[in-house]
Rosetta silent file (secondary structure, phi, psi, omega in degrees, C-alpha in Angstrom):
SEQUENCE: MKITGFIWLEDIVEKLDRKHRVQPYELSELFERHPCPAYFWPM
SCORE:     score description
SCORE:     0.000 S_00000001
   1 L     0.000  135.757  177.068  -65.258 -111.070   -9.014 S_00000001
   2 L  -115.240  123.239  177.703  -67.201 -112.559   -6.126 S_00000001
   3 L   -86.500  124.704 -178.259  -66.068 -111.807   -2.580 S_00000001
   4 L  -110.719   -4.183  179.128  -66.645 -114.805   -0.340 S_00000001
   5 L   178.526  175.273 -178.269  -64.995 -113.572    2.857 S_00000001
   6 L  -127.139  149.061  170.933  -62.668 -111.106    4.494 S_00000001
   7 L  -107.715  113.527 -175.422  -59.277 -111.366    6.152 S_00000001
   8 L   -95.273  109.480  175.304  -59.349 -109.018    9.127 S_00000001
   9 L   -78.026  139.863 -175.141  -55.914 -107.680   10.064 S_00000001
  10 H   -56.124  -42.055  179.633  -55.666 -106.716   13.721 S_00000001
  11 H   -61.409  -39.605 -179.476  -54.474 -103.170   12.943 S_00000001
  12 H   -69.337  -41.602  178.518  -57.434 -102.607   10.633 S_00000001
  13 H   -60.898  -43.602  178.702  -59.928 -103.981   13.155 S_00000001
  14 H   -63.275  -41.283  178.993  -58.541 -101.653   15.822 S_00000001
  15 H   -65.440  -43.347  178.017  -58.759  -98.663   13.452 S_00000001
  16 H   -56.939  -41.913 -179.828  -62.343  -99.520   12.483 S_00000001
  17 H   -71.011  -47.502 -175.158  -63.290  -99.566   16.151 S_00000001
  18 H   -66.246  -49.144 -173.291  -61.279  -96.507   17.184 S_00000001
  19 H   -88.252  -30.634 -170.815  -62.144  -94.166   14.305 S_00000001
  20 H  -122.335   -7.823 -177.877  -65.515  -95.444   13.142 S_00000001
  21 L    54.767   44.950 -179.835  -66.938  -97.513   16.021 S_00000001
  22 L  -123.129  137.965  178.206  -67.576 -100.380   13.599 S_00000001
  23 L  -102.457  151.911 -178.468  -66.971 -104.074   14.259 S_00000001
  24 H   -53.894  -39.738 -178.072  -65.957 -106.580   11.555 S_00000001
  25 H   -63.653  -30.255  178.625  -69.222 -108.532   11.862 S_00000001
  26 H   -66.918  -41.225  177.805  -71.161 -105.335   11.079 S_00000001
  27 H   -68.768  -39.629  177.721  -69.286 -104.848    7.820 S_00000001
  28 H   -60.368  -44.285  178.220  -69.657 -108.510    6.910 S_00000001
  29 H   -62.502  -40.710  179.526  -73.421 -108.279    7.434 S_00000001
  30 H   -60.177  -47.633 -178.798  -73.569 -105.106    5.349 S_00000001
  31 H   -68.368  -31.127  177.066  -71.797 -106.720    2.392 S_00000001
  32 H   -68.658  -38.859 -177.322  -73.966 -109.838    2.659 S_00000001
  33 H   -81.946  -31.488 -175.141  -77.180 -107.797    2.575 S_00000001
  34 L  -130.278   70.110  177.833  -76.093 -105.181    0.040 S_00000001
  35 L   -63.057  144.177 -175.307  -73.641 -106.638   -2.457 S_00000001
  36 L  -119.913  133.758  176.969  -72.214 -103.962   -4.669 S_00000001
  37 L   -57.854  146.502 -176.848  -71.103 -104.395   -8.290 S_00000001
  38 H   -59.005  -31.691 -177.487  -67.327 -104.232   -8.720 S_00000001
  39 H   -70.652  -13.067  179.185  -67.583 -101.174  -10.984 S_00000001
  40 H   -73.070  -34.847 -175.532  -69.028  -99.147   -8.108 S_00000001
  41 L   -86.021  132.858  177.388  -65.798  -99.269   -6.075 S_00000001
  42 L   -64.595  143.994 -178.926  -62.887  -97.110   -7.242 S_00000001
  43 L   -96.065    0.000    0.000  -59.849  -99.107   -8.281 S_00000001
């Protein structure tokens, strides 16, 4: 599976900021620079 983008739900964006101080663009950049094989992520 190849991930080509993200759908950012407002509630999730707010939680990322509130709990983790992370913005959506930061996560997008991370996944672009460090793609991870699908088997690495728990299903």
